[in-house]
Each structure stands twice: as C-alpha cells, then as structure tokens.
N, C-alpha and C positions, 0 to 999 in steps of 0.2 A: 650182663648189666653194663651200661655205659656210664662213665664218670665225667663230671664237669672238668673242663680244662683248668678252671680256677682252683679246684680242690687238688688236682694232680700237681699243679705248679706249687701250691702251698706245701704239699708233702715233699716234693722235690727240694724245695728250699729248706725245709726242716732237716732233710737227710744230709744235704751237702754242708749245712752249718754244723751238724753233729760231727761230720768228718773233719771239717775245718777246725773245730775246737780242739780236736785231738792233734791235728797237724801243728797248730799254733803252739800247743803246749810242749810238743816234742822237738820243734825246730831248734837247731843249734844246742840241743840238750845232751851234749856229750857225743861220743863216736857214733856214726850211723851204722846200724846193723844191716848189711846189704851184700848182695852178690854183684860184683862189678865185671863188666865185659867192655870190649873196645867200643861198642855202640849203644850200650844200655846199662841201666842199673835196676836191679830188683831189690827193693828195700822192704824190711819188715813193716815199715810205715805204710806201704801200699796195701798190704794185707789187712793190717789193723784198721786203716781208714775205710777200706771196703766193708769190713765187718760193721763199722759204725753206720754206714749208709744202708746196708742190707737190713740191719735191725729195725731202723725206722720204717723202711718200705714194707717189710714183711709184717710189721705191727699194724699198718693201715690196710695193706693189700696182700694178704697171705696167698691169694690165688694167682697173683701176677707172676710172670716169668722174670727172673732176675739174671741179667747178663753183665757181669763185671769184668774189667780188664784182667783181674786176677783169677777169674773162674769162668767156666763154660756155662752157657745158658742151659738150664734144665727145665724140661716141661714144655707145654704148648698152651697157647691161649691168645686172646685178642690183644692183651696188653703185655708189653715187654719193656723192662727198664734196662737201659744201656748206660753203664756207669764207668767213669774214669775217676777212681778214688784219689789219685794224686797225679795231676797233670803237671809235669815238670819234676819228675823224680831226680833227674840229674842235678837240677838246680837245688832241690831240697837237700840232696846228699852232700853237695859242695858248700852249702851255707849261703847260696845265692838267693836273695829274697824275691823270687818270682815263681810262683806256683799257684795252683788252684785245684778245686775239686768240682766235678760236674756230674749231672744226672739228667738223662732225657727219657721220657716215656713215649713209647710208640704204640699207636693203636692201629692194628692190622698193618704194621710196618711203616706207618706214617707218623713222624714225630708230631706230637700234639702239645707237649709241655716240656719245659726244661728249666734247669737252674744251674748257675755257675757261681761259685763262691771263692773269693780271694780272702783267706783268713787273716793275712797280715795287715790288710787295709780295711778289713771288715766290710767288703763290698759284695752285695748279693744281687745278682742279675736273675730275673725271672722272665720267661717268655711263654705265651700261650698262642696256639695256632689261631689266627684270625682275630686276635684280641690284643696285640701289641706286646711290647717289652718294657720292663721297668728296671731301674737301678735304685736299690734301697727305697722302693715304693714310688719313685718319681718316673714318669714316662720318659722313654728313651727315643732319641731321633739321631740317626747316623748322618750328621751334617758336618761339613768341613768347608771352610773358605780358602784353605791352603791349596794352591795349584800343585799338580802332580810333580812338576819338576823341582818343587821345593818340599815335597812331601815324603812321607814314610810309608813303606810297604812291608808288611810282614810276610815271611815265606815259610811255609810248613811242608816238611817232608815226612811221610809216614815211615815208621821203623822198617817194615818189610822192603820199602823202596830203597832205604839207606843200605840195606844188606844185599841188594841186587846190584851187581857191578854196572850193568847197562843203565839201569834207572838212576843209579847214583851219579853216573857221568852226565846223564840228561839233566839232573837236578843242578849240577855244578854249572852247566852251560846256561840253564835258565836263570839262575840267580845272578850270573854275570850280565846277562842281557837285560834283566829287569833293572839292574842298578845303573845302566848307562845314562839315563836321563832323569834319575831320581836323586833326591838329597841323600837318602839311605834306603837300603833293603836290609831288613833284620831277619836272619834265620832264627827261628824260635824253638826253644825246648819246652815251652809251656803255651801251646796254641790257645788254650781257653783264656789266658790273660789277654792275648792279642785279639781274640774274638770280642772280648769286652771293650777293648780300646776302639775297635772298628765300630761297634754298635753305638758308642757314645761320641763318635767323631774325633777321637784322639789320634787316629792314623787314617791315611787316605785310601788304603787298599790292603787286601789280603789274598795271597795266592797259595793254594794247597796243591801239592803234588802227591797223588796216591796217599791221602791222609788216612789215619787210623779212625775207625768208626767211633771209638769211645769218646772222643771229644768232638768229632765232626757233627754228630746228630744234635748235640746241645748247642754248639757254636753256630751251626747253620740255621737252626730255628731262631736263635737270638738275633742273628744278623737279619734274617728275613723280616722278623716282626719289628725291628727297629728301622726298617726302610732301606737296608742295604740292597743294592741292585746286583743280582746274581741269579744263576740257575738255582732251582729249589734244592737240588742235590748235586753230588759230585757227578760230573759227566761220565759217559762210558769210557772215555780215555783217561779217567782218574784225575781230572783237573777241576778245580774250583777257583773261580775268580770273582771276588766281591769288592765293591767300592761304594762310595756314598752317592754317586750319580752315574748315569749310563755312559757319558762321555769318558769318564775315568775308567770305568770297567772295560769299555771297548778298547781303549788305549792299551791297558794291561793285557787284555785277551789277545790283541794283535801281536804283542811281543811274544806271548806264549806260542801262538800259532806259527810265527816265523822261526822260532827257535827249535821247536820239537818236530 
C-alpha cells in the first residue's frame, strides 16, 4: 500500500513535535545525563527523544521500518523512517540553544517526506517530494540577494569523518579554503538548523563532507523542495554542495574540487 506524501509529512511533523516538546521541557533542566567523549556526546535525551518519535510513527504506521540514530533498523519493507531525535546533542548538553529533531520517510530508498522541528523557536519545516516545502505552513523559497563574498556558508562534517585522521585533515583544509572569500564559514554541530536556514534563504550555501544519514535525508529533501540547487543526494565522493542559485553552487563546488 502506498501512502500520500501529504499524510506522511503530517505524521513526520507530529512525530518531531512530540520529540521537540520533550527536548524543550528538559533543556537546561539541571545536569545533563550523558556519556561524553572527545568527539561526541550520547545523552539520555537522545534515547528519550527517539522514543517519542517512534511512538508516533508506530501508532500510524506499525508496519514501517524504523531506523533511528540510537537504534538499528529492524525489518524490511517499502517504507523506512530515518530519524535524528536530537540533532545537536553537543549543543543541547552544553546549554547552547541550537538544536533540532528530524524525521524523513523513504519509499524504496527514495526520500519522499520529511520534517525538521526547532523546539526553542517553534519552527516546523515540512517537505514533500515534488510538492514543495513549508515553514509553519507557509511556502518556502531558498532565495538570497547576498553575494557570496558577503555571505555565510555552513559546513557539515559527519561523525565518522571526524574520527578518521585523513578525512579530518581534509575537512580542515576544506573549511580554510571555503572561508577565503566568504564573510564567514560556520562549522555546525546541528546541521538541521542550518538546512532550515538554507531553505529559507538565511544563509547562502551549505557544504557537507561525508555527512551522517540521519539528518542528511531530511535536510536534503527540504533543500530540494525549497529550490536549493544541488545534487539530489550526497555524491559518491561523500560531498554535498547546495546553494540558492547555480552560480553560487558552482563557485563553492569549484573550491571543493580544487581542495580535495
């Protein structure tokens, strides 16, 4: 049985809002219960938030495959939900108010609906394949009049790449090169927040280096449906470059090609 993208997006929105309600209530509410390492934080809030999302999805679609960042995908089927219950755990744990929660549903491995929710600002992004993107119900368009040399570019590095010495060194070279002719390049610990900014024209570009799938599926679909110019998915070399127009994207892509 196939489902409408509108209904899938509605459920995705319901799920991430349930997660976000929990995160908002627990943010800065005493010491953070978590395991800390030099490159990552695993907080109880991640698992609790994922449980909130799972409950909503399984209530509506008990036969769909669920793949959360805190759990392995179980089962097989045409529909698979890929969930980042707390995008920006390091920020959440340190009390820095920049984090989100995200869910994307894939039909036969193709993202068809997604939701990203920022609980502290109460901003809900929804995207449907071939039917556009919305922010709090209003249509989104990734438009910016800011020239790239005065603009902001977000830079995302996936956790496995950060833990790999060679790729980590590549990422360092890339961020230096991207920043040479830009106002700022912002390394991000909460990619979904920056995906939202890109989709609404708040930043001029976004470069991902071997990103994690848990936010990439939702963010990539949101970007595509808001008019961001980019490849549909991460390229075989692990690179995604997105911008509000093709000239900006081409400029950023050229820097990436020359650096790596």
